[in-house]
N, C-alpha and C positions, 0 to 999 in steps of 0.2 A: 505494501500499501504505501503509495508518493502523499507526503505532506507539505502544506505552505501555511504560516503562520505572518499574516500578515504585517504582527506589530514590526516583522524582521525589514520589511520597507516602510511601514507607516507607524512612527514609533509611536504606543498608546494604542493602538485601536488591538484587540483581541479576539478579531476573528479569524478563524482558522477552514481550512478546507480538507477535504479527504481522494484520494481518487486511485482506481489503479494504474492508471497512465499518466503522465507528464500534460498531456498536450488537452484532455480534461482539467485538471487544473492548472492551466492555463485560463482556460475558458471560464470556469466558473474565477478565476480570480480577477480578470475583467469586470469580468458581470458585478461584479464586488466595487469594483473601482469607482467602476458609474456611478454605483446602487448611492454606494456611501460615503465615497471620497469625490464626487464631482466628477472626476474625471469623463470628458466630451472625446480627446483626443488618445488614444493607446497607441504611442508611438515603440518603433519597434525596441531602442534604447531601454523603454520598461519593461516589453516584453524581455526580453534577455534579463535583468534584472530579476523579473519573477522568477525564471527559468534557473536564476542561480542557487535559490534561495527554496526550492524545492529540492525536498531530501526524504529517504526510506524514513516510512514511521520508525521502524526499530530501532534505528540510530539515532532518534529525536528525544528520547528520554535520557 
């Protein structure tokens, strides 16, 4: 299972998501960034920053 914790990108945000693959994690994070943080344009560097912070849930603890 892959894990993303928004607080690693947006300090203070406690939202997180899990999915079987990185593509689904990125899709969910982009949706969250738009809804919760008001991001209207998700640039490629933002996607790269998201991908860099996705990790295996087993090693996250």
